[in-house]
C-alpha distance (Angstrom), angle and dihedral (degrees) to the residues before:
residue distance angle dihedral
M1 . . .
H2 3.79 . .
P3 3.82 134.4 .
K4 3.76 122.2 -88.5
V5 3.81 103.8 -97.7
I6 3.81 120.9 -146.3
C7 3.80 112.8 -171.4
H8 3.82 101.8 -147.0
I9 3.79 114.0 -173.2
M10 3.80 141.4 151.7
S11 3.78 120.6 -143.4
S12 3.77 140.8 166.0
V13 3.80 116.7 -101.9
D14 3.81 88.2 -91.0
G15 3.80 91.7 55.1
R16 3.80 98.2 -106.0
L17 3.81 125.6 143.5
L18 3.83 109.7 -157.0
T19 3.78 101.4 101.9
D20 3.81 95.2 -167.6
R21 3.82 89.0 63.4
W22 3.81 96.6 53.0
T23 3.79 119.4 107.6
L24 3.80 116.6 -106.3
P25 3.82 124.8 -100.4
F26 3.81 112.1 -85.9
D27 3.82 93.9 -123.9
G28 3.81 96.8 54.6
K29 3.80 95.1 -107.3
P30 3.82 113.7 149.8
K31 3.79 112.4 -94.2
G32 3.81 90.5 -130.9
E33 3.80 92.2 66.9
L34 3.79 90.2 60.8
L35 3.80 93.4 43.8
G36 3.79 89.1 55.4
V37 3.79 89.5 65.9
Y38 3.80 89.7 68.2
A39 3.80 93.3 52.9
A40 3.81 92.0 47.0
I41 3.80 91.7 52.9
G42 3.79 90.9 48.0
R43 3.79 91.9 54.7
N44 3.79 90.2 54.3
L45 3.80 100.9 48.0
G46 3.80 90.7 99.1
T47 3.82 96.2 -123.3
D48 3.79 124.9 148.6
A49 3.83 93.4 -148.1
W50 3.78 138.4 26.8
M51 3.78 131.4 -163.0
F52 3.80 143.9 -154.1
G53 3.76 130.4 -169.7
K54 3.78 115.5 -112.8
N55 3.81 96.9 -101.5
T56 3.79 92.6 52.8
L57 3.81 92.0 49.7
T58 3.79 97.7 45.9
E59 3.80 94.2 45.5
G60 3.78 92.4 51.8
F61 3.80 106.1 30.7
F62 3.82 121.0 3.8
P63 3.83 111.5 28.3
R64 3.82 98.2 163.3
K65 3.80 123.6 92.6
F66 3.80 126.7 -135.7
H67 3.82 111.6 -126.4
A68 3.80 112.3 -157.1
A69 3.80 114.6 -150.4
V70 3.80 88.4 -164.2
T71 3.80 116.3 37.7
D72 3.80 100.1 -171.8
P73 3.82 109.4 134.3
S74 3.77 125.3 -132.5
P75 3.83 109.9 -85.7
R76 3.81 90.4 -134.5
P77 3.81 111.0 29.2
E78 3.79 109.5 -158.1
A79 3.78 132.6 167.5
Y80 3.78 115.5 -94.1
V81 3.80 122.1 -148.8
A82 3.79 111.0 -157.3
R83 3.79 126.1 -158.9
R84 3.79 106.4 -69.0
L85 3.78 120.8 -140.5
S86 3.82 101.3 162.2
G87 3.77 135.1 69.5
R88 3.80 92.6 -136.6
L89 3.79 128.1 45.9
F90 3.79 128.9 -138.0
V91 3.82 115.3 -142.3
V92 3.80 128.9 -163.0
A93 3.81 132.0 179.9
D94 3.81 110.3 -134.4
P95 3.83 108.5 173.8
E96 3.83 91.8 169.8
A97 3.83 92.2 51.9
D98 3.80 93.5 -141.5
I99 3.81 109.8 112.2
M100 3.80 108.8 131.0
Y101 3.80 107.4 -141.6
D102 3.78 122.4 -157.4
S103 3.80 93.8 178.3
S104 3.79 138.3 26.0
D105 3.79 98.1 -124.7
V106 3.78 146.3 50.9
R107 3.80 113.3 -141.8
G108 3.79 88.8 -18.4
D109 3.81 96.7 -49.8
N110 3.81 119.2 116.4
I111 3.81 115.8 -113.5
V112 3.81 128.4 -117.8
A113 3.83 114.1 -171.3
I114 3.81 122.3 -154.4
L115 3.81 107.2 -144.1
P116 3.81 141.9 177.0
E117 3.80 117.9 -105.5
T118 3.81 86.6 -117.3
A119 3.82 93.3 64.6
P120 3.82 108.8 135.6
A121 3.80 114.2 -101.2
V122 3.82 89.4 -129.4
Y123 3.81 89.1 57.6
L124 3.80 91.0 52.2
E125 3.79 87.4 52.0
H126 3.81 89.1 53.3
L127 3.83 89.9 53.6
R128 3.79 93.0 49.1
R129 3.80 90.7 49.9
R130 3.80 89.1 52.2
N131 3.83 92.2 48.0
V132 3.82 90.5 -116.4
S133 3.81 117.2 150.2
Y134 3.78 120.8 -139.5
L135 3.79 143.2 -174.8
F136 3.79 134.4 -173.9
A137 3.80 129.5 -113.3
G138 3.78 104.8 -168.7
P139 3.82 130.6 -71.2
D140 3.83 95.1 -46.8
G141 3.81 99.5 30.2
G142 3.80 91.7 -114.8
D143 3.81 100.8 107.5
L144 3.79 95.3 107.4
P145 3.84 95.4 170.0
L146 3.82 88.0 58.4
A147 3.81 90.5 46.4
M148 3.80 91.4 52.2
R149 3.80 91.5 50.0
E150 3.81 89.6 51.2
L151 3.79 91.0 49.6
A152 3.80 90.0 53.3
E153 3.79 99.2 41.4
V154 3.82 102.1 35.2
F155 3.81 102.1 28.9
G156 3.81 100.4 28.3
V157 3.82 95.5 -124.8
K158 3.81 111.1 165.9
C159 3.82 100.7 171.2
L160 3.81 128.8 23.7
S161 3.80 128.7 -166.6
L162 3.82 108.9 -147.4
Q163 3.80 106.7 -155.5
G164 3.81 103.8 -179.4
G165 2.92 155.7 -174.7
G166 3.74 109.4 -136.6
I167 3.82 98.0 -100.0
I168 3.81 95.7 58.2
D169 3.82 90.0 40.4
G170 3.81 88.7 53.6
A171 3.80 92.4 49.7
F172 3.81 91.8 51.7
L173 3.81 89.2 47.1
Q174 3.79 93.3 53.0
F175 3.81 91.5 50.2
G176 3.82 90.6 50.1
L177 3.80 91.5 -122.6
I178 3.82 99.7 132.3
D179 3.81 116.3 100.1
E180 3.81 99.6 175.2
L181 3.79 137.8 15.8
S182 3.81 117.6 -145.1
L183 3.80 103.3 -170.5
V184 3.81 118.4 -176.5
V185 3.81 109.7 -166.2
Y186 3.80 117.9 -152.5
P187 3.84 113.7 -148.9
G188 3.77 95.6 -118.8
I189 3.78 142.7 80.2
D190 3.79 136.8 -121.4
G191 3.80 99.2 -175.9
W192 3.82 99.8 -175.0
A193 3.80 114.7 123.1
L194 3.82 93.7 -143.9
S195 3.80 98.3 53.2
P196 3.81 114.2 114.1
S197 3.79 116.0 -100.5
V198 3.81 137.5 -153.5
F199 3.82 95.3 -86.5
E200 3.80 119.4 29.6
Y201 3.80 110.0 166.0
M202 3.81 108.7 -171.1
G203 3.83 101.7 -167.6
A204 3.78 135.1 92.9
D205 3.80 96.4 -89.3
T206 3.80 106.6 103.1
M207 3.83 92.1 -167.5
P208 3.82 104.2 46.9
A209 3.83 92.8 160.6
R210 3.81 93.8 51.5
G211 3.82 113.5 142.4
Q212 3.82 94.5 13.9
S213 3.80 124.8 112.5
L214 3.79 132.2 -175.0
E215 3.80 127.2 -130.4
L216 3.80 115.3 -165.4
L217 3.81 109.5 -125.1
S218 3.81 99.1 176.4
A219 3.79 143.4 -14.4
E220 3.79 118.0 -158.0
T221 3.79 130.4 -179.9
L222 3.81 109.9 -144.7
N223 3.80 131.8 -172.1
D224 3.81 120.0 -52.0
G225 3.79 94.8 15.3
V226 3.81 97.2 -62.5
V227 3.82 111.1 148.2
W228 3.82 124.5 -154.9
L229 3.80 116.3 -156.4
R230 3.81 123.9 -174.5
Y231 3.79 122.9 -166.2
K232 3.79 134.2 -178.9
F233 3.79 117.4 -139.1
H234 3.80 116.6 -130.7
K235 3.80 114.7 -163.4
């Protein structure tokens, strides 16, 4: 059993994710007003957890790295449930086990870190001191199906909003873990071939979406030309 996963993402019309590269609204309205639509939709998806990839989290919240003087792992890695103060949980995949936390929450929601079984014991101690929960996703931290089962069974998560970036979205796609796509399209263009996109699977599989089809559930035009598309994944 794993949570229902809604991939909620905002992109330019050419599917790119770097908001500072997008062209400006035609009517002179500040770009930030349009970007706020995405956040508002995300808060109302009815999920009990939401998730970033590691790059998105560290760039926006916790830029420092934890340096372990002793790298010996715990002999018996087991999930740790910290004291919970929020209704929703925030989840992050950290396969290097080196995010330095200076708080136990992101935007008021308590953190759950997805780690490799080889995470240093001293790092796990750091998380416990910071009241950060954690679980393990195999030897390299990349077993996302296992991580989702742990989220459901240990933390009681029934529905997760996956909010990118493209690398974590691509990993979920390749594992076939996405149940819905909530795509908010900003009325602007990036245009550069090397800009990151909605799905960026980094592994050896050259067809990470193989066997998956999309059914359009709804298409809604919002203020200022923003379009919200919802799709169901069929597998």
